DOPATI-543355 format. One record per residue (C-alpha): residue in one letter; chain; x, y, z; residue number from 1. Coordinates in steps of 0.05 Angstrom, whole numbers, m for minus. Example, Ala and Ser with C-alpha at 12.3 -4.5 7.8 and 13.67 -1.06 7.14 Angstrom:
2
<site lofi="A" papa="A" X="246" Y="m90" Z="156" lumba="1"/>
<site lofi="S" papa="A" X="273" Y="m21" Z="143" lumba="2"/>
***
This chain:
164
<site lofi="M" papa="A" X="0" Y="0" Z="0" lumba="1"/>
<site lofi="E" papa="A" X="56" Y="48" Z="17" lumba="2"/>
<site lofi="Q" papa="A" X="90" Y="37" Z="m49" lumba="3"/>
<site lofi="D" papa="A" X="25" Y="54" Z="m86" lumba="4"/>
<site lofi="R" papa="A" X="16" Y="115" Z="m42" lumba="5"/>
<site lofi="A" papa="A" X="86" Y="141" Z="m58" lumba="6"/>
<site lofi="Q" papa="A" X="77" Y="125" Z="m132" lumba="7"/>
<site lofi="L" papa="A" X="11" Y="162" Z="m136" lumba="8"/>
<site lofi="H" papa="A" X="42" Y="224" Z="m105" lumba="9"/>
<site lofi="E" papa="A" X="100" Y="219" Z="m154" lumba="10"/>
<site lofi="L" papa="A" X="53" Y="212" Z="m213" lumba="11"/>
<site lofi="L" papa="A" X="11" Y="271" Z="m191" lumba="12"/>
<site lofi="A" papa="A" X="72" Y="315" Z="m179" lumba="13"/>
<site lofi="G" papa="A" X="101" Y="298" Z="m247" lumba="14"/>
<site lofi="A" papa="A" X="37" Y="308" Z="m288" lumba="15"/>
<site lofi="G" papa="A" X="18" Y="373" Z="m321" lumba="16"/>
<site lofi="A" papa="A" X="m52" Y="395" Z="m339" lumba="17"/>
<site lofi="A" papa="A" X="m45" Y="369" Z="m410" lumba="18"/>
<site lofi="D" papa="A" X="m18" Y="302" Z="m385" lumba="19"/>
<site lofi="L" papa="A" X="m78" Y="293" Z="m339" lumba="20"/>
<site lofi="R" papa="A" X="m127" Y="309" Z="m396" lumba="21"/>
<site lofi="R" papa="A" X="m94" Y="259" Z="m443" lumba="22"/>
<site lofi="R" papa="A" X="m130" Y="194" Z="m456" lumba="23"/>
<site lofi="S" papa="A" X="m103" Y="132" Z="m421" lumba="24"/>
<site lofi="D" papa="A" X="m84" Y="70" Z="m459" lumba="25"/>
<site lofi="G" papa="A" X="m138" Y="18" Z="m465" lumba="26"/>
<site lofi="T" papa="A" X="m193" Y="54" Z="m426" lumba="27"/>
<site lofi="R" papa="A" X="m242" Y="110" Z="m441" lumba="28"/>
<site lofi="W" papa="A" X="m215" Y="150" Z="m383" lumba="29"/>
<site lofi="T" papa="A" X="m167" Y="208" Z="m383" lumba="30"/>
<site lofi="N" papa="A" X="m104" Y="199" Z="m341" lumba="31"/>
<site lofi="E" papa="A" X="m135" Y="240" Z="m285" lumba="32"/>
<site lofi="Q" papa="A" X="m198" Y="198" Z="m286" lumba="33"/>
<site lofi="L" papa="A" X="m157" Y="134" Z="m287" lumba="34"/>
<site lofi="L" papa="A" X="m115" Y="159" Z="m228" lumba="35"/>
<site lofi="F" papa="A" X="m180" Y="170" Z="m189" lumba="36"/>
<site lofi="H" papa="A" X="m203" Y="100" Z="m209" lumba="37"/>
<site lofi="M" papa="A" X="m138" Y="72" Z="m181" lumba="38"/>
<site lofi="V" papa="A" X="m151" Y="109" Z="m116" lumba="39"/>
<site lofi="F" papa="A" X="m223" Y="84" Z="m118" lumba="40"/>
<site lofi="G" papa="A" X="m198" Y="12" Z="m116" lumba="41"/>
<site lofi="Y" papa="A" X="m172" Y="28" Z="m46" lumba="42"/>
<site lofi="L" papa="A" X="m236" Y="64" Z="m27" lumba="43"/>
<site lofi="L" papa="A" X="m275" Y="3" Z="m49" lumba="44"/>
<site lofi="V" papa="A" X="m236" Y="m42" Z="m1" lumba="45"/>
<site lofi="R" papa="A" X="m257" Y="2" Z="58" lumba="46"/>
<site lofi="V" papa="A" X="m329" Y="m13" Z="39" lumba="47"/>
<site lofi="L" papa="A" X="m318" Y="m86" Z="22" lumba="48"/>
<site lofi="L" papa="A" X="m284" Y="m106" Z="86" lumba="49"/>
<site lofi="P" papa="A" X="m345" Y="m99" Z="132" lumba="50"/>
<site lofi="L" papa="A" X="m387" Y="m134" Z="79" lumba="51"/>
<site lofi="V" papa="A" X="m339" Y="m192" Z="74" lumba="52"/>
<site lofi="H" papa="A" X="m337" Y="m198" Z="150" lumba="53"/>
<site lofi="A" papa="A" X="m413" Y="m200" Z="153" lumba="54"/>
<site lofi="V" papa="A" X="m426" Y="m246" Z="94" lumba="55"/>
<site lofi="S" papa="A" X="m372" Y="m295" Z="118" lumba="56"/>
<site lofi="R" papa="A" X="m414" Y="m309" Z="179" lumba="57"/>
<site lofi="L" papa="A" X="m477" Y="m326" Z="139" lumba="58"/>
<site lofi="P" papa="A" X="m493" Y="m395" Z="110" lumba="59"/>
<site lofi="A" papa="A" X="m452" Y="m409" Z="47" lumba="60"/>
<site lofi="P" papa="A" X="m513" Y="m409" Z="0" lumba="61"/>
<site lofi="V" papa="A" X="m527" Y="m336" Z="20" lumba="62"/>
<site lofi="G" papa="A" X="m458" Y="m314" Z="m2" lumba="63"/>
<site lofi="R" papa="A" X="m462" Y="m353" Z="m67" lumba="64"/>
<site lofi="S" papa="A" X="m531" Y="m323" Z="m82" lumba="65"/>
<site lofi="W" papa="A" X="m506" Y="m253" Z="m67" lumba="66"/>
<site lofi="A" papa="A" X="m446" Y="m262" Z="m114" lumba="67"/>
<site lofi="A" papa="A" X="m492" Y="m290" Z="m168" lumba="68"/>
<site lofi="L" papa="A" X="m539" Y="m231" Z="m161" lumba="69"/>
<site lofi="L" papa="A" X="m482" Y="m182" Z="m167" lumba="70"/>
<site lofi="N" papa="A" X="m454" Y="m220" Z="m227" lumba="71"/>
<site lofi="S" papa="A" X="m521" Y="m214" Z="m261" lumba="72"/>
<site lofi="A" papa="A" X="m513" Y="m138" Z="m257" lumba="73"/>
<site lofi="T" papa="A" X="m444" Y="m137" Z="m288" lumba="74"/>
<site lofi="G" papa="A" X="m464" Y="m93" Z="m347" lumba="75"/>
<site lofi="P" papa="A" X="m496" Y="m38" Z="m304" lumba="76"/>
<site lofi="F" papa="A" X="m437" Y="m43" Z="m255" lumba="77"/>
<site lofi="H" papa="A" X="m387" Y="m28" Z="m310" lumba="78"/>
<site lofi="L" papa="A" X="m426" Y="34" Z="m331" lumba="79"/>
<site lofi="V" papa="A" X="m431" Y="59" Z="m259" lumba="80"/>
<site lofi="N" papa="A" X="m357" Y="43" Z="m249" lumba="81"/>
<site lofi="Y" papa="A" X="m339" Y="84" Z="m310" lumba="82"/>
<site lofi="L" papa="A" X="m384" Y="143" Z="m294" lumba="83"/>
<site lofi="G" papa="A" X="m364" Y="141" Z="m221" lumba="84"/>
<site lofi="S" papa="A" X="m291" Y="152" Z="m238" lumba="85"/>
<site lofi="V" papa="A" X="m309" Y="208" Z="m287" lumba="86"/>
<site lofi="G" papa="A" X="m348" Y="243" Z="m232" lumba="87"/>
<site lofi="G" papa="A" X="m300" Y="224" Z="m177" lumba="88"/>
<site lofi="A" papa="A" X="m242" Y="256" Z="m214" lumba="89"/>
<site lofi="A" papa="A" X="m283" Y="320" Z="m221" lumba="90"/>
<site lofi="V" papa="A" X="m292" Y="324" Z="m146" lumba="91"/>
<site lofi="F" papa="A" X="m226" Y="292" Z="m123" lumba="92"/>
<site lofi="N" papa="A" X="m182" Y="320" Z="m178" lumba="93"/>
<site lofi="H" papa="A" X="m107" Y="317" Z="m179" lumba="94"/>
<site lofi="A" papa="A" X="m103" Y="371" Z="m126" lumba="95"/>
<site lofi="R" papa="A" X="m146" Y="332" Z="m75" lumba="96"/>
<site lofi="M" papa="A" X="m135" Y="260" Z="m96" lumba="97"/>
<site lofi="G" papa="A" X="m69" Y="251" Z="m59" lumba="98"/>
<site lofi="R" papa="A" X="m98" Y="271" Z="8" lumba="99"/>
<site lofi="L" papa="A" X="m157" Y="225" Z="m2" lumba="100"/>
<site lofi="F" papa="A" X="m110" Y="168" Z="m18" lumba="101"/>
<site lofi="D" papa="A" X="m67" Y="183" Z="43" lumba="102"/>
<site lofi="R" papa="A" X="m127" Y="181" Z="90" lumba="103"/>
<site lofi="T" papa="A" X="m153" Y="117" Z="57" lumba="104"/>
<site lofi="V" papa="A" X="m86" Y="80" Z="62" lumba="105"/>
<site lofi="A" papa="A" X="m78" Y="102" Z="134" lumba="106"/>
<site lofi="A" papa="A" X="m148" Y="76" Z="151" lumba="107"/>
<site lofi="L" papa="A" X="m133" Y="10" Z="117" lumba="108"/>
<site lofi="H" papa="A" X="m68" Y="3" Z="156" lumba="109"/>
<site lofi="R" papa="A" X="m105" Y="16" Z="222" lumba="110"/>
<site lofi="R" papa="A" X="m158" Y="m35" Z="204" lumba="111"/>
<site lofi="L" papa="A" X="m108" Y="m88" Z="182" lumba="112"/>
<site lofi="E" papa="A" X="m69" Y="m80" Z="247" lumba="113"/>
<site lofi="G" papa="A" X="m132" Y="m97" Z="285" lumba="114"/>
<site lofi="E" papa="A" X="m149" Y="m160" Z="245" lumba="115"/>
<site lofi="T" papa="A" X="m139" Y="m227" Z="278" lumba="116"/>
<site lofi="E" papa="A" X="m110" Y="m286" Z="239" lumba="117"/>
<site lofi="A" papa="A" X="m179" Y="m319" Z="241" lumba="118"/>
<site lofi="A" papa="A" X="m212" Y="m257" Z="213" lumba="119"/>
<site lofi="L" papa="A" X="m162" Y="m254" Z="156" lumba="120"/>
<site lofi="Q" papa="A" X="m181" Y="m325" Z="136" lumba="121"/>
<site lofi="R" papa="A" X="m256" Y="m311" Z="133" lumba="122"/>
<site lofi="G" papa="A" X="m284" Y="m296" Z="65" lumba="123"/>
<site lofi="M" papa="A" X="m341" Y="m296" Z="16" lumba="124"/>
<site lofi="P" papa="A" X="m357" Y="m310" Z="m57" lumba="125"/>
<site lofi="F" papa="A" X="m344" Y="m251" Z="m104" lumba="126"/>
<site lofi="P" papa="A" X="m375" Y="m228" Z="m170" lumba="127"/>
<site lofi="I" papa="A" X="m319" Y="m248" Z="m217" lumba="128"/>
<site lofi="G" papa="A" X="m349" Y="m209" Z="m275" lumba="129"/>
<site lofi="W" papa="A" X="m337" Y="m144" Z="m240" lumba="130"/>
<site lofi="D" papa="A" X="m261" Y="m143" Z="m238" lumba="131"/>
<site lofi="P" papa="A" X="m206" Y="m188" Z="m266" lumba="132"/>
<site lofi="Y" papa="A" X="m174" Y="m191" Z="m197" lumba="133"/>
<site lofi="F" papa="A" X="m236" Y="m216" Z="m162" lumba="134"/>
<site lofi="T" papa="A" X="m236" Y="m291" Z="m153" lumba="135"/>
<site lofi="T" papa="A" X="m296" Y="m336" Z="m140" lumba="136"/>
<site lofi="Y" papa="A" X="m280" Y="m335" Z="m66" lumba="137"/>
<site lofi="M" papa="A" X="m238" Y="m284" Z="m30" lumba="138"/>
<site lofi="A" papa="A" X="m213" Y="m285" Z="42" lumba="139"/>
<site lofi="V" papa="A" X="m206" Y="m219" Z="79" lumba="140"/>
<site lofi="A" papa="A" X="m130" Y="m224" Z="70" lumba="141"/>
<site lofi="E" papa="A" X="m140" Y="m227" Z="m6" lumba="142"/>
<site lofi="V" papa="A" X="m187" Y="m167" Z="m3" lumba="143"/>
<site lofi="Y" papa="A" X="m131" Y="m128" Z="29" lumba="144"/>
<site lofi="R" papa="A" X="m84" Y="m148" Z="m28" lumba="145"/>
<site lofi="Y" papa="A" X="m134" Y="m133" Z="m83" lumba="146"/>
<site lofi="P" papa="A" X="m123" Y="m57" Z="m90" lumba="147"/>
<site lofi="T" papa="A" X="m48" Y="m64" Z="m101" lumba="148"/>
<site lofi="K" papa="A" X="m62" Y="m111" Z="m160" lumba="149"/>
<site lofi="H" papa="A" X="m115" Y="m64" Z="m186" lumba="150"/>
<site lofi="F" papa="A" X="m68" Y="m4" Z="m179" lumba="151"/>
<site lofi="A" papa="A" X="m11" Y="m39" Z="m216" lumba="152"/>
<site lofi="H" papa="A" X="m57" Y="m61" Z="m272" lumba="153"/>
<site lofi="H" papa="A" X="m82" Y="9" Z="m285" lumba="154"/>
<site lofi="R" papa="A" X="m14" Y="41" Z="m273" lumba="155"/>
<site lofi="R" papa="A" X="8" Y="7" Z="m338" lumba="156"/>
<site lofi="Q" papa="A" X="m50" Y="41" Z="m375" lumba="157"/>
<site lofi="L" papa="A" X="m30" Y="112" Z="m356" lumba="158"/>
<site lofi="T" papa="A" X="0" Y="154" Z="m411" lumba="159"/>
<site lofi="L" papa="A" X="36" Y="201" Z="m364" lumba="160"/>
<site lofi="P" papa="A" X="110" Y="218" Z="m372" lumba="161"/>
<site lofi="R" papa="A" X="154" Y="164" Z="m341" lumba="162"/>
<site lofi="H" papa="A" X="196" Y="184" Z="m281" lumba="163"/>
<site lofi="P" papa="A" X="255" Y="144" Z="m253" lumba="164"/>
***
């Protein structure tokens, strides 16, 4: 998480206005919108963790049904995901995005430090159509690892100037 946090700040510091408005590679987002989407992956984990903890305590068919219901809404999800990052970047633009990310990573660190080994092993089924890094079943520990994979994936799609 800390490596992504440092990298985001480096990317934001090195990007000019024209760089941020440029289209990313392989998405419909601009670089600024894609940067927000990368931050959003971490924000999503803050929401997912309580859900995973709750669903993991329910009978297995409930979790499977929940994942199947979410998978059935994959098309609308992708539209909301796209539009959410467009709107999110308008509110949490390059000037505010870094602070949001700092607060989010700090909150995730605090939460992770409070997790027991047993809690990290609990999990639930996930809607695999929503994200290539979601698997059919994810333990809490895997949910904590998800945003770094998501960040790295989208980092490769940015068309920002490369910095050493």
